[in-house]
N, C-alpha and C positions, 0 to 999 in steps of 0.2 A: 493534416497535422501528422507528423512522423513521430510515433511513439515506440518505435523499435528499440529494444534494449532493456536494461534493468533500471528500475526506479526504487529508491529507498522509501519505505513507509516510515516517516520520521516520528520519533518519540518526542514527548514534551517533558523537558527537565524542570525540576522544582528546586527552589532555594530551601535553606534550612527552616525557614518559617512557613513553608508550604506554598508560597507564591510561585507563579510561573517565572522561571529564570530565563529571560530573553538573552542575557549575556552568554549563558551556557548553550542555548539554542543556536545562537550565531556562531559560537566556537565550533560546535559540531558541524555546521554547514561549511565552515572554513576548511575542516579536514575532508569532508566529503567532496568538496570542489576539486581536490587533488586526485580523485579517483576517476575511473571510467564510467561511473554511473551516468545514465542518460538524463536523470532528473530526480525530482523529489515530490512526494505527496505530503502536504501539510494538512493537519487536522483530519487524518483518517482514523480508522479504528485503533491503530498502533499509537497514534498521538493522543489517545484518551479524549477524543473530541467530545464525548458525551459527559465528561467530567470537568470541562473548562467552561467558564462563563462567556457570555457574548463579548464582553469587553476584552477578556483574555484572548479569545479567538481572533479578535480584530488586531491585537498587538502581535500575535504570532504570524498572521498573514503578512503584516507589514515587515516584521523582522525577517521572514523567509525571503521576501522579495529583495530586501536590502542586502542580505548576506549571501544569497545564492549567486553563483557565477552566471553571467549572461549566456553562457554556453549550455546551461542546464535548463531543462523544461520543467516548469512549475505547475503542479496540479493541486487544486484545493478540494478537500472534502467538504461538501456543502449540503449533504442530505439531511433532511428534517422530516418529522412526521407529517406536517402539513405541506401541501403543494405550494401555498403562498409563501411560507417561511423558506422553503427550499429555493424558490425563485429569488427571494430577497437576499439570501446568503450567497447565491451564485452571482448575483449582480455585485455584491460587495467584493467577492474574489476577483471578478473582472476589473473592478475599479482599482484594485491593488496590482493589477498587471499579470494575473495568473493566466496561463494558456488554456486551461481546461478545468472543468468541474467534475469531480467524482461523486456521484449521487447514489447513495445506498438506498435500498428498498425501504419504504415505510413498512412497519411491521407490528405496531402495537395492537391494532384491531384485526388480528389475523383471520378470524372467522368471516370477516366481511371482505377480505382482500383476495378476490379472484383475478384472473388474467385481465379482465376489462378495467379493473382499478389501476393496475400497473401501467397498462397501455395509456390510459388517460392521464395519469400522473406524469409519466415521463414525457409524453408528447407536450403537455402543458409547460413543463419545466424547459424543455428544449425550445419551445416557441418563445418563451420569455427570457431565455438566456442569451447574453451577448457573446458568450464563448462556447466552444464545443462541449458537449456533455458526454461523459463516460458513465455507462450503467455500472452499478456495483452490486453484485450478488454475493452475500457473505452469510450463508445460512447458519454457520456455527454461532454467530452472534444474534442474528435476527429471527432465525427459525423459519424463514421463507426463502424460496429460491426463484430466480427467473429461469423459466424453462425455455427450451430451444425455440418453440414456436413464438413465444413472447419476444425473445431477443431478436429473432429474424424479422418480426413485424416492426419492432422499434428501429431496427437497423436501416429501414427504408427512410427514416426521417433525416433530412439533410443536415441537421445540427446535432445528431447523435453519432458520435465518432467511433465508439467502441464500447467494450465492456471489460471490467476487471472481474474475473470469475474466480472466487475463492472457495468454490465447492470441492475442488480436487477431482471432479468428474471429467475424465479425458474425453469420453464419448460426446459430451456436450460441446467441447472445444472443437472436435472434429466436425460435428454437425453445423455449428455456427460458422466456422471458417469456410466450410463448403457452400453454405447457403446464403451467406450475407453478401451485400455488395462489396466490390473489390476494395473500396477505401475503408471498410469497417475493420477496426483493429481489435483483436482478442488479446488480453493480457491475463496471465495466470497470477493468482495471489498466493499460491502454494509453493514454498521453497522445495518441498519434497517431490514436486512433479514438473519442475521447470523444463527439463530435457524432453520428457514425453510430450509436454504441452507444445513446445516449439516444433517438435516433429509432427504434431497433429495439426499445426497451422497457426499457433499463437505467434505474435510478433515480439513478445517480450514478457516482462514480469514486474509486478509491484510487490516487493517483499519486505516483511518486517525484519527478516534475518539480514537483509542488506544494510540495516542500521548498525549491526555489529560486525558483519563480515562482508563489506562491500566488494573488496577485491576478489574474494572467492566467488561471489555471485556473478560478478561481471565476467570472471574467467570462464565460468560455465557457459555463459551466452556466447563468448568469443570462440570457445572450442566448438560449439555447435555450428556457429556461423562459418567457421573455417573448415568444416567437414571432418573434424578430428573426433569421430564419434566414440571410439573406445575410451579415449581420455575423458570425453564429456560424460560418458556413462559412469566412469569411476568417480569423477568429482561429484556427480549427482548423488551417488550413494553416500558419499561423505556429508554432503549438505543435507540430505534427507535425515540422516542420523542427528546432525547438529540441530536441525529445525525441530525435530521431535523432542530433544532434550531441552533446548533453550526456549522455544516458543510454545509448542503444543503442550508440554508437560508443566512448564513454569510460567507461561503467560508473559504479560508485559513486564512483570517484576524480574523474570528470568532474562528477558531480552536486555533490560536496562543494566542488570548486573553484568552480563557478558560485555556490553558496551563499555562499562567502567573498567573491566579487565583489559580492554584493548585501547584504552587511552581516550575514550569519548566520555562526555558527560552523560552518565546514566542516572543513578540515584533511584530512590524508591518511587513506586507509583502513588497515585492519589487515592486516599480513602474514598469508597470502601474497599478498594483493592488493597491487599495486604502485602507487606514486605516479604522477601524470599526467605524460606526456611534454610537453616544451616546445611542440612543434608543436600538440598538442591544446589546451594552454592558450591559445595564440594564436587558435585557431579559436573557442573558447568566448568569449573576450574580444570578438572581432569580432561574434559573433552577439548577445551581450548588449548591446553598444553600439548595435546597430541595433534590438533588440527591446524592451529594458527598461533605459534608461540610468539611471533613478533608483535610488538605493540603498535597501535595505530599511529602514534606520534614518533615512532623510531625513524 
């Protein structure tokens, strides 16, 4: 499975009554289909997957498959706290035609979760999955990380195709890229470290920021791939600042607000996440006016 390139971590839009808006979700995909994005992740952390119901998740999977261009690779977030539920969700994603499953680490019972827990969990999921599995380490949300030795051990499984590492730790990307089998793909989840991650051996990125600035994120990858390193470094600095303001400091609410400014369906997040404060809106407006003045629909 070729995952080289940039994937957008898709958001979930809501209608005025708070229900998931599948029409807006499809409309966003219609715009993304015109970009150079390699594909999309549906029901990841950026998609507020922990805040949607099982029924809503099913509808989003179906809408994603319906609206995405056949040229785009679709990945579904299927991680759950139990191994059995993760396998069940992964099978549902496969039934909808998704190419791979992105499986976050279980994390609720942290004191009991040593390396042997993660090894057994992921191997069991991979054994039961009809599609390739991507490991997902996102310690900012889960409080746990997949360390290098765990990743390398799991990389030996024939149905574990790679990892999305959102830790921002470049050393781990270097170690995994050097020690894993040739077909194992490393994807970074941090827009602030895309260029160094690619230089360290990553094959691409899954980015929340790509939901608001897909062209810029793709341009960075293309500059690196074309060997235009000085330009890539300059763009990386711009995107790192944008990611800090839009994503790190303002969260999903900030990302959705930035999307709205660029012509996508953004809107508020779902409670208990709170809408964006006015001062944060002004910061994002100022940043986008300098970085990307053109609207997505222009």
